[in-house]
MDTraj code that builds the backbone (N, CA, C; nanometers):
import mdtraj as md
import numpy as np

residues = "MET ILE THR LEU PHE LEU CYS VAL GLY ALA ARG SER PHE ARG PRO LEU TRP ALA LEU GLU GLU LEU GLY GLN ALA TYR HIS LEU GLN LEU LEU PRO PHE PRO PRO ARG GLN HIS GLN ARG GLY TYR LEU GLU HIS ASN PRO LEU GLY THR VAL PRO LEU LEU ILE ASP GLY ALA VAL ARG LEU THR GLU SER ALA ALA ILE CYS HIS TYR LEU THR THR ARG HIS GLY PRO SER".split()
xyz = np.array([
    [-0.0461, 7.2853, -0.2178],
    [-0.1221, 7.1645, -0.3303],
    [-0.2192, 7.0513, -0.3493],
    [-0.3066, 6.9749, -0.4095],
    [-0.3212, 6.9157, -0.4342],
    [-0.3001, 6.8444, -0.4244],
    [-0.2277, 6.7227, -0.3490],
    [-0.1870, 6.5956, -0.4122],
    [-0.3026, 6.4243, -0.4418],
    [-0.3054, 6.4161, -0.6217],
    [-0.4596, 6.2743, -0.5808],
    [-0.3534, 6.2194, -0.5566],
    [-0.3983, 6.0476, -0.4455],
    [-0.2890, 5.8881, -0.5406],
    [-0.4056, 5.8665, -0.6600],
    [-0.3489, 5.8075, -0.7631],
    [-0.4703, 5.6735, -0.8397],
    [-0.3894, 5.6273, -0.8687],
    [-0.5161, 5.5335, -0.9168],
    [-0.4327, 5.4218, -1.0285],
    [-0.5786, 5.3553, -1.1317],
    [-0.4993, 5.3338, -1.2896],
    [-0.6431, 5.3292, -1.3775],
    [-0.6917, 5.1843, -1.3204],
    [-0.8105, 5.2269, -1.2566],
    [-0.9195, 5.1021, -1.3349],
    [-0.9620, 5.0503, -1.1911],
    [-0.9109, 5.1890, -1.0812],
    [-1.0688, 5.2163, -0.9217],
    [-1.1046, 5.3743, -0.9649],
    [-1.1463, 5.3794, -0.9053],
    [-1.2792, 5.4659, -0.7926],
    [-1.2188, 5.6129, -0.8619],
    [-0.9897, 5.6508, -0.8838],
    [-0.9517, 5.7786, -0.8818],
    [-1.0083, 5.8275, -0.9568],
    [-1.0608, 5.8202, -1.0946],
    [-1.1110, 5.8719, -1.1831],
    [-1.2569, 5.9947, -1.1544],
    [-1.3339, 5.9508, -0.9830],
    [-1.4152, 5.9927, -0.9390],
    [-1.3760, 6.2024, -0.9126],
    [-1.2518, 6.2036, -0.8838],
    [-1.1957, 6.3156, -0.8208],
    [-1.1045, 6.4130, -0.8809],
    [-1.0104, 6.2802, -1.0146],
    [-0.9584, 6.3270, -1.0592],
    [-1.0396, 6.3882, -1.1653],
    [-1.1708, 6.3848, -1.1701],
    [-1.3020, 6.4737, -1.3241],
    [-1.3089, 6.6521, -1.2654],
    [-1.3321, 6.5229, -1.0855],
    [-1.4010, 6.7148, -0.9902],
    [-1.2521, 6.7935, -1.0184],
    [-1.1485, 6.7994, -0.9605],
    [-1.0493, 6.8653, -1.0285],
    [-1.0388, 6.9057, -1.0746],
    [-1.0542, 6.8258, -1.2599],
    [-1.1142, 6.9008, -1.3705],
    [-1.2057, 7.0110, -1.3580],
    [-1.3068, 6.9704, -1.3323],
    [-1.3513, 7.0494, -1.3867],
    [-1.3666, 7.1643, -1.3102],
    [-1.3115, 7.1741, -1.1670],
    [-1.3942, 7.2987, -1.0550],
    [-1.2044, 7.4087, -1.1002],
    [-1.1105, 7.3042, -1.2201],
    [-1.0120, 7.3934, -1.2787],
    [-0.8995, 7.4390, -1.1526],
    [-0.9031, 7.2852, -1.0353],
    [-0.8041, 7.3434, -0.9550],
    [-0.6640, 7.3293, -0.9923],
    [-0.5477, 7.3872, -0.9032],
    [-0.3868, 7.2962, -0.9476],
    [-0.3627, 7.1831, -0.8833],
    [-0.3201, 7.0415, -0.9156],
    [-0.2750, 6.9687, -0.8333],
    [-0.1867, 6.9245, -0.8264],
    [-0.1060, 6.7633, -0.8337],
    [-0.0342, 6.7040, -0.8566],
    [-0.1020, 6.5535, -0.8871],
    [-0.0446, 6.4885, -0.9797],
    [-0.1106, 6.3479, -0.9529],
    [0.0124, 6.2347, -0.9203],
    [-0.0166, 6.1729, -0.8554],
    [0.1167, 6.0311, -0.8446],
    [-0.0346, 5.8920, -0.8631],
    [0.0487, 5.8713, -0.9964],
    [0.0148, 5.7033, -1.0439],
    [0.0706, 5.6377, -0.9826],
    [-0.0536, 5.5681, -0.9546],
    [0.0886, 5.4258, -0.8706],
    [0.0123, 5.2661, -0.9856],
    [0.0541, 5.1797, -0.9057],
    [0.0450, 5.0200, -0.9752],
    [-0.0306, 5.0294, -0.9057],
    [-0.1212, 4.9369, -0.9654],
    [-0.2456, 4.8862, -0.8609],
    [-0.2269, 4.7320, -0.8433],
    [-0.2755, 4.6438, -0.6764],
    [-0.2562, 4.6971, -0.6033],
    [-0.1572, 4.8317, -0.5063],
    [-0.1420, 4.9469, -0.5035],
    [-0.0691, 5.0007, -0.4825],
    [0.0592, 4.9222, -0.3434],
    [-0.0765, 4.8644, -0.2538],
    [-0.0455, 4.8922, -0.1382],
    [0.0417, 4.7052, -0.1871],
    [0.1218, 4.6390, -0.2432],
    [0.1239, 4.5239, -0.2469],
    [0.2177, 4.5605, -0.3593],
    [0.2493, 4.6412, -0.4660],
    [0.3207, 4.7105, -0.5730],
    [0.4437, 4.8231, -0.5261],
    [0.3755, 4.9119, -0.4382],
    [0.4408, 5.0400, -0.3793],
    [0.3954, 5.0026, -0.2423],
    [0.5431, 4.9990, -0.2305],
    [0.4813, 4.9617, -0.0405],
    [0.5211, 5.1181, 0.0095],
    [0.5973, 5.2310, -0.0354],
    [0.6155, 5.3242, 0.0167],
    [0.4134, 5.4323, 0.0328],
    [0.4079, 5.4154, -0.0883],
    [0.2605, 5.4282, 0.0046],
    [0.2440, 5.4155, 0.1203],
    [0.1853, 5.3207, 0.1361],
    [0.1971, 5.2984, 0.2654],
    [0.2279, 5.3645, 0.4454],
    [0.3371, 5.4826, 0.3680],
    [0.3261, 5.5620, 0.4855],
    [0.2362, 5.7198, 0.4783],
    [0.1120, 5.7238, 0.2632],
    [0.0516, 5.8586, 0.3152],
    [-0.0416, 5.7945, 0.3261],
    [-0.0351, 5.6459, 0.2982],
    [-0.1999, 5.5452, 0.3489],
    [-0.2024, 5.3767, 0.3691],
    [-0.1948, 5.3975, 0.5276],
    [-0.1869, 5.2181, 0.6288],
    [-0.2980, 5.1615, 0.5350],
    [-0.3877, 5.2200, 0.4829],
    [-0.4532, 5.0307, 0.3772],
    [-0.4364, 5.0299, 0.2786],
    [-0.3385, 5.1314, 0.1837],
    [-0.2798, 5.1165, 0.0708],
    [-0.4065, 5.1519, 0.0220],
    [-0.4620, 5.1678, 0.0300],
    [-0.6553, 5.2133, -0.0943],
    [-0.6027, 5.3262, -0.1598],
    [-0.6216, 5.3593, -0.2403],
    [-0.6671, 5.4687, -0.3686],
    [-0.7890, 5.4839, -0.3948],
    [-0.8701, 5.5925, -0.3759],
    [-0.7342, 5.7039, -0.4501],
    [-0.7453, 5.7696, -0.2931],
    [-0.6731, 5.7969, -0.3006],
    [-0.6124, 5.9288, -0.1923],
    [-0.6112, 6.0388, -0.2493],
    [-0.7181, 6.1707, -0.1370],
    [-0.6665, 6.2665, -0.1738],
    [-0.5428, 6.3947, -0.0382],
    [-0.4069, 6.4640, -0.0482],
    [-0.4118, 6.5594, -0.0095],
    [-0.4612, 6.6819, -0.0700],
    [-0.4991, 6.7974, 0.0457],
    [-0.4811, 6.8370, 0.0447],
    [-0.3998, 6.9899, 0.1627],
    [-0.3581, 6.9758, 0.1834],
    [-0.2770, 7.0501, 0.3402],
    [-0.3229, 6.9592, 0.4182],
    [-0.3698, 6.9921, 0.5889],
    [-0.3476, 6.9099, 0.6185],
    [-0.4913, 6.7617, 0.6249],
    [-0.5870, 6.7828, 0.5564],
    [-0.6816, 6.6976, 0.4959],
    [-0.6490, 6.5804, 0.3976],
    [-0.6881, 6.4529, 0.4712],
    [-0.6670, 6.3483, 0.3743],
    [-0.8302, 6.3168, 0.3476],
    [-0.8672, 6.2446, 0.2334],
    [-0.9290, 6.1968, 0.2308],
    [-0.9024, 6.0251, 0.1277],
    [-0.9542, 5.9461, 0.1469],
    [-0.9727, 5.8588, 0.0428],
    [-1.0906, 5.7939, -0.0152],
    [-1.2306, 5.7981, 0.0005],
    [-1.3485, 5.7702, -0.0354],
    [-1.3388, 5.8665, -0.1566],
    [-1.3833, 5.7905, -0.2610],
    [-1.3938, 5.8800, -0.3802],
    [-1.5123, 6.0325, -0.3555],
    [-1.6533, 5.9123, -0.3622],
    [-1.7485, 6.0341, -0.3056],
    [-1.7309, 6.1704, -0.2156],
    [-1.6263, 6.0904, -0.1085],
    [-1.6685, 6.1925, -0.0315],
    [-1.5361, 6.3686, -0.1210],
    [-1.4291, 6.2623, -0.1414],
    [-1.3333, 6.3314, -0.2203],
    [-1.4077, 6.4592, -0.2978],
    [-1.4713, 6.4022, -0.3629],
    [-1.5849, 6.5217, -0.4629],
    [-1.6712, 6.5979, -0.4046],
    [-1.7223, 6.5255, -0.3003],
    [-1.7991, 6.6493, -0.1412],
    [-1.6790, 6.7280, -0.1213],
    [-1.6350, 6.6919, -0.0998],
    [-1.4944, 6.8016, -0.0553],
    [-1.4668, 6.9295, -0.1405],
    [-1.3817, 6.8393, -0.2539],
    [-1.3819, 6.9645, -0.3630],
    [-1.4921, 7.0739, -0.4044],
    [-1.6246, 7.0196, -0.3694],
    [-1.7082, 7.0845, -0.4616],
    [-1.7661, 7.1928, -0.3723],
    [-1.7636, 7.1534, -0.1984],
    [-1.7924, 7.2529, -0.0698],
    [-1.6608, 7.3421, -0.0015],
    [-1.5135, 7.2934, -0.0711],
    [-1.4689, 7.3735, -0.0255],
    [-1.3616, 7.4317, -0.1232],
    [-1.3632, 7.3681, -0.2988],
    [-1.2699, 7.4989, -0.3455],
    [-1.4575, 7.6002, -0.4468],
    [-1.5017, 7.4984, -0.4063],
    [-1.6136, 7.5262, -0.5526],
    [-1.6281, 7.6183, -0.5547],
    [-1.7378, 7.6752, -0.6295],
    [-1.7095, 7.8699, -0.6861],
    [-1.8792, 7.8612, -0.5669],
    [-1.9480, 7.7834, -0.5561],
    [-2.1018, 7.8297, -0.4698],
    [-2.1668, 7.7105, -0.4391],
])
top = md.Topology()
chain = top.add_chain()
for i, resn in enumerate(residues, 1):
    res = top.add_residue(resn, chain, resSeq=i)
    for name in ("N", "CA", "C"):
        top.add_atom(name, md.element.get_by_symbol(name[0]), res)
traj = md.Trajectory(xyz[None], top)
């Protein structure tokens, strides 16, 4: 299952919106901002401590526009 790590007020809304539009099943992990300071365990998933982070199997992406491109290419209808 796809996991999306996000923070309120960050560009995390873009991939969340894409997941909703595609109708994909996903798991959300809401983090305090900035996660690198307030959620130290998150650094195990993303050493930079930035959001968003999408994990889809072995794929890990951290740039919101790239995540949206990946989602539509991999999971889109056409």
